[in-house]
MIKOL-339398 format. One record per residue: residue in one letter; x, z, y of N, C-alpha, C, O, CB in turn. Coordinates in steps of 0.1 Angstrom, whole numbers, padded with zeros to 4 digits, always signed. Glycine has a CB too. Example, Ala and Ser with C-alpha at 12.3 -4.5 7.8 and 13.67 -1.06 7.14 Angstrom:
A+0132+0078-0057+0123+0078-0045+0132+0078-0033+0142+0085-0033+0113+0090-0045S+0128+0071-0022+0137+0071-0011+0129+0079+0000+0134+0080+0011+0141+0057-0006
This chain:
M+0038+0105-0276+0047+0094-0272+0061+0100-0270+0063+0110-0263+0042+0086-0260A+0071+0094-0275+0085+0098-0274+0090+0095-0260+0086+0085-0254+0094+0091-0284L+0099+0104-0255+0105+0101-0242+0115+0089-0243+0120+0087-0254+0113+0114-0237A+0116+0082-0232+0125+0070-0232+0139+0075-0234+0144+0085-0228+0123+0062-0219D+0146+0068-0242+0161+0070-0244+0168+0064-0232+0169+0052-0230+0166+0063-0258K+0174+0073-0224+0181+0069-0212+0192+0058-0215+0195+0049-0207+0187+0081-0205R+0199+0060-0226+0210+0051-0230+0204+0037-0232+0209+0027-0228+0217+0056-0242L+0193+0036-0240+0187+0023-0243+0181+0017-0230+0182+0005-0228+0176+0025-0254E+0175+0026-0222+0170+0021-0209+0181+0015-0200+0179+0004-0195+0163+0033-0202N+0192+0022-0199+0203+0017-0191+0209+0004-0197+0212-0005-0189+0214+0027-0190L+0210+0003-0210+0215-0009-0216+0206-0021-0213+0210-0032-0210+0216-0008-0231Q+0193-0019-0213+0183-0030-0210+0184-0034-0195+0183-0045-0192+0169-0025-0214I+0186-0024-0187+0187-0027-0172+0200-0036-0170+0199-0046-0163+0189-0014-0164Y+0211-0032-0176+0223-0039-0175+0222-0053-0181+0227-0063-0175+0235-0032-0181K+0215-0055-0191+0212-0068-0198+0204-0077-0188+0208-0089-0187+0205-0066-0211V+0194-0071-0182+0186-0079-0173+0195-0084-0161+0194-0095-0157+0174-0071-0167L+0203-0075-0156+0212-0078-0144+0222-0089-0148+0225-0098-0141+0219-0066-0140Q+0227-0088-0161+0236-0098-0166+0229-0112-0167+0235-0122-0163+0242-0094-0179C+0217-0111-0171+0209-0124-0173+0206-0130-0159+0206-0142-0158+0196-0121-0180V+0204-0122-0149+0202-0127-0136+0214-0134-0131+0214-0145-0126+0198-0116-0126R+0226-0128-0133+0238-0134-0129+0241-0147-0136+0246-0157-0131+0250-0125-0131N+0237-0148-0149+0239-0160-0158+0227-0170-0157+0227-0180-0163+0241-0156-0172K+0217-0166-0149+0205-0175-0147+0198-0178-0160+0193-0189-0162+0209-0188-0140D+0198-0168-0169+0191-0169-0182+0177-0165-0181+0173-0153-0185+0199-0161-0193K+0168-0174-0177+0154-0170-0175+0147-0167-0188+0139-0158-0188+0147-0182-0168K+0150-0174-0198+0144-0172-0211+0146-0158-0216+0137-0151-0221+0149-0182-0221Q+0158-0153-0215+0162-0139-0219+0155-0129-0210+0151-0118-0214+0177-0137-0219I+0155-0131-0197+0149-0122-0187+0134-0121-0191+0129-0110-0191+0150-0127-0173E+0127-0132-0194+0113-0131-0197+0111-0123-0210+0102-0115-0211+0108-0146-0199K+0120-0125-0220+0119-0118-0232+0121-0103-0230+0113-0095-0236+0129-0124-0242L+0131-0099-0222+0133-0085-0220+0122-0079-0212+0118-0067-0215+0146-0084-0212T+0116-0086-0203+0105-0080-0195+0092-0078-0203+0084-0070-0200+0103-0088-0182K+0091-0087-0213+0079-0086-0221+0080-0076-0232+0071-0068-0236+0076-0100-0228L+0092-0075-0238+0095-0066-0250+0102-0053-0246+0102-0044-0254+0102-0073-0260G+0108-0052-0235+0116-0040-0231+0107-0029-0225+0094-0030-0226+0127-0044-0221Y+0113-0020-0218+0105-0009-0212+0096-0015-0202+0098-0025-0195+0115+0001-0205P+0084-0008-0200+0074-0013-0190+0081-0012-0176+0088-0003-0173+0062-0004-0191E+0078-0022-0168+0084-0023-0155+0099-0025-0154+0105-0022-0144+0079-0011-0147L+0105-0029-0165+0119-0031-0166+0124-0040-0154+0135-0037-0149+0124-0037-0179I+0117-0049-0150+0120-0059-0140+0123-0051-0127+0131-0056-0118+0110-0069-0138N+0117-0040-0125+0119-0032-0113+0129-0020-0114+0131-0013-0104+0106-0027-0108Y+0135-0018-0125+0144-0008-0127+0157-0011-0119+0160-0023-0117+0147-0006-0142T+0165-0001-0116+0177-0003-0109+0189+0002-0117+0187+0012-0126+0177+0003-0095D+0200-0003-0115+0212+0002-0123+0215+0016-0118+0213+0020-0107+0224-0007-0121P+0220+0025-0128+0221+0039-0124+0233+0042-0115+0234+0053-0110+0223+0046-0137I+0242+0032-0112+0253+0035-0104+0250+0031-0089+0251+0040-0080+0265+0027-0109N+0247+0019-0086+0244+0014-0072+0229+0013-0069+0226+0012-0058+0251+0001-0070G+0221+0014-0079+0207+0012-0077+0202-0002-0075+0192-0004-0069+0203+0021-0065L+0210-0012-0079+0207-0026-0077+0196-0030-0087+0198-0027-0099+0219-0035-0077S+0187-0038-0082+0177-0043-0091+0180-0058-0094+0189-0064-0087+0163-0042-0086A+0173-0064-0103+0174-0078-0105+0172-0086-0092+0179-0096-0089+0165-0083-0116L+0161-0082-0085+0158-0089-0072+0169-0087-0062+0171-0096-0054+0145-0084-0067H+0176-0076-0061+0187-0074-0052+0198-0085-0055+0203-0091-0046+0193-0059-0053L+0201-0086-0068+0212-0095-0072+0208-0110-0068+0217-0117-0063+0215-0094-0087A+0196-0114-0071+0192-0127-0068+0192-0130-0053+0195-0140-0048+0178-0130-0074S+0187-0120-0045+0187-0121-0031+0200-0122-0024+0203-0130-0015+0179-0109-0024V+0210-0114-0029+0223-0114-0024+0230-0127-0027+0239-0132-0019+0231-0102-0030S+0227-0133-0038+0232-0146-0042+0225-0157-0036+0230-0169-0037+0232-0147-0057N+0214-0155-0029+0206-0165-0022+0201-0175-0033+0200-0187-0030+0214-0172-0011D+0198-0170-0044+0193-0178-0055+0178-0178-0054+0171-0170-0061+0198-0173-0069I+0173-0188-0046+0159-0188-0043+0150-0191-0056+0139-0186-0057+0156-0198-0033D+0156-0198-0065+0148-0201-0077+0147-0188-0085+0136-0185-0090+0156-0212-0086M+0157-0180-0086+0157-0168-0094+0148-0157-0086+0141-0150-0092+0171-0162-0096V+0149-0157-0073+0141-0148-0065+0126-0151-0068+0118-0142-0071+0144-0149-0050S+0122-0163-0067+0108-0167-0070+0104-0164-0085+0093-0158-0087+0106-0182-0068F+0113-0167-0094+0110-0164-0108+0108-0149-0110+0099-0145-0117+0122-0169-0117L+0117-0141-0105+0115-0126-0106+0103-0121-0100+0096-0112-0106+0127-0119-0101L+0099-0126-0088+0087-0122-0082+0075-0126-0091+0065-0118-0092+0086-0128-0068D+0075-0137-0097+0064-0142-0106+0063-0133-0118+0052-0131-0123+0067-0156-0110L+0075-0127-0122+0074-0118-0134+0070-0104-0130+0068-0095-0138+0088-0117-0140G+0068-0101-0117+0063-0088-0113+0073-0080-0105+0071-0068-0103+0058-0081-0124A+0084-0086-0102+0094-0078-0094+0088-0074-0081+0082-0082-0074+0107-0086-0092H+0090-0061-0077+0085-0056-0064+0095-0059-0053+0106-0056-0054+0082-0041-0065P+0090-0066-0042+0100-0070-0032+0105-0058-0024+0115-0059-0017+0093-0079-0022D+0100-0046-0026+0104-0034-0018+0112-0024-0026+0114-0013-0021+0093-0028-0011V+0117-0028-0038+0125-0018-0045+0137-0015-0037+0143-0024-0032+0128-0024-0059Q+0141-0002-0037+0153+0002-0029+0165+0006-0038+0163+0011-0048+0149+0013-0020D+0177+0002-0033+0189+0007-0040+0192+0021-0036+0185+0027-0029+0201-0003-0037R+0204+0026-0041+0208+0040-0038+0209+0042-0023+0208+0054-0018+0220+0043-0045M+0212+0032-0015+0214+0033-0001+0201+0032+0007+0200+0034+0019+0224+0023+0004G+0190+0029-0001+0177+0027+0005+0174+0013+0010+0164+0011+0017+0175+0037+0017C+0183+0004+0007+0181-0010+0011+0173-0018+0001+0174-0016-0011+0195-0017+0013T+0164-0026+0007+0156-0035-0001+0163-0049-0003+0173-0051+0004+0142-0037+0005P+0158-0057-0012+0164-0070-0013+0163-0078+0000+0172-0086+0003+0156-0078-0024T+0153-0076+0008+0151-0083+0020+0162-0079+0030+0168-0087+0037+0138-0080+0027M+0165-0066+0031+0176-0061+0039+0189-0067+0035+0197-0071+0044+0177-0045+0038R+0192-0067+0022+0205-0072+0018+0206-0087+0021+0216-0092+0025+0206-0070+0002A+0195-0095+0019+0195-0109+0022+0197-0111+0037+0204-0120+0042+0182-0116+0018A+0191-0102+0045+0192-0103+0060+0206-0101+0064+0211-0108+0073+0183-0094+0067E+0213-0091+0058+0227-0088+0062+0236-0100+0060+0246-0102+0067+0232-0076+0053L+0233-0108+0050+0241-0119+0046+0236-0132+0052+0243-0143+0050+0242-0121+0031G+0225-0132+0059+0219-0144+0066+0213-0153+0056+0213-0165+0059+0230-0151+0073H+0208-0149+0045+0202-0157+0035+0187-0159+0038+0178-0153+0033+0203-0151+0021E+0185-0169+0047+0172-0172+0053+0161-0176+0042+0150-0172+0043+0173-0182+0063L+0166-0184+0033+0156-0188+0022+0151-0177+0014+0139-0176+0011+0162-0199+0014S+0160-0168+0010+0156-0157+0002+0147-0148+0010+0137-0143+0005+0169-0149-0003M+0150-0146+0022+0142-0137+0031+0128-0143+0033+0118-0136+0033+0149-0136+0045E+0127-0156+0034+0114-0163+0036+0106-0161+0023+0094-0158+0024+0116-0178+0038I+0111-0162+0012+0104-0160-0001+0099-0146-0002+0088-0143-0006+0112-0164-0013L+0108-0136+0001+0105-0122+0001+0094-0119+0011+0085-0111+0008+0117-0114+0003A+0094-0125+0023+0084-0123+0033+0071-0128+0028+0060-0121+0030+0088-0129+0046K+0071-0139+0022+0058-0145+0016+0053-0136+0005+0041-0137+0003+0061-0159+0011A+0061-0129-0001+0057-0120-0012+0053-0106-0006+0050-0097-0014+0069-0118-0023K+0051-0106+0007+0047-0094+0014+0056-0082+0013+0052-0071+0012+0033-0090+0008A+0069-0086+0015+0079-0075+0015+0077-0067+0028+0074-0073+0039+0094-0081+0015D+0078-0054+0027+0076-0045+0038+0088-0046+0048+0099-0042+0044+0074-0031+0034M+0086-0051+0059+0097-0053+0069+0100-0041+0077+0108-0041+0086+0094-0065+0078T+0093-0030+0075+0094-0018+0083+0102-0007+0076+0105+0003+0082+0081-0013+0087I+0106-0009+0063+0113+0001+0056+0127+0003+0062+0133-0007+0066+0115-0004+0041V+0132+0015+0062+0145+0018+0067+0153+0024+0056+0148+0029+0046+0144+0028+0079D+0166+0022+0057+0175+0027+0046+0178+0042+0048+0172+0049+0057+0189+0020+0046N+0187+0048+0040+0189+0062+0040+0196+0067+0053+0195+0079+0056+0198+0066+0029E+0201+0058+0061+0207+0061+0074+0197+0059+0085+0201+0061+0097+0220+0053+0076G+0185+0056+0082+0175+0054+0092+0175+0040+0098+0169+0038+0109+0176+0064+0103K+0183+0031+0093+0184+0017+0098+0175+0008+0091+0174+0008+0078+0199+0013+0098G+0168-0001+0098+0160-0012+0092+0168-0024+0094+0180-0024+0098+0146-0013+0099K+0162-0035+0090+0168-0048+0093+0166-0051+0107+0156-0048+0113+0163-0059+0083N+0176-0058+0113+0175-0061+0127+0167-0074+0128+0170-0084+0123+0189-0064+0133P+0155-0073+0135+0146-0085+0136+0153-0097+0143+0149-0108+0142+0134-0081+0144N+0164-0094+0151+0171-0105+0157+0178-0114+0148+0182-0126+0151+0180-0100+0168I+0181-0110+0136+0188-0118+0126+0179-0126+0117+0183-0134+0109+0198-0110+0117L+0166-0124+0119+0156-0131+0112+0154-0145+0118+0154-0146+0130+0143-0123+0111P+0151-0155+0110+0148-0168+0116+0135-0166+0123+0126-0158+0120+0146-0178+0105S+0133-0174+0134+0121-0173+0142+0108-0174+0135+0098-0168+0138+0122-0184+0153R+0108-0183+0124+0096-0185+0117+0092-0172+0109+0080-0170+0106+0097-0196+0107L+0102-0163+0106+0098-0151+0099+0095-0140+0109+0087-0131+0106+0110-0146+0091Q+0100-0140+0121+0097-0130+0131+0082-0130+0135+0077-0120+0139+0106-0133+0144L+0076-0142+0134+0062-0143+0137+0053-0136+0127+0042-0132+0130+0058-0157+0137T+0058-0133+0115+0051-0126+0105+0051-0111+0106+0044-0104+0099+0055-0131+0091L+0061-0106+0114+0062-0092+0115+0051-0086+0123+0051-0073+0125+0075-0089+0121
């Protein structure tokens, strides 16, 4: 089996991220089925953002749910070690956080600086699941 071409891999990652921004579900589905295996969980080579990071930061709950249904892992970390849940928590995006919590996102992960998400910024209904 040939080694993956990093250039092609990166192009596919950027295309998925662009499609998330454009809310192009049809193209995302096509890329995840025909592209590199686990493409939905790849991160961009610069910041380490995944498709789920982008959807969570945008508080696009429809896209967050869609990506999770396609197999996006809720605990993928960016270059700083932050998960989509951490990024959503920083911005106060309760709906995204709730969907990620229901997808069994690990609420104990810490970033590269040893910081986790502050449980005090979580809505009370999510604090009960911790």
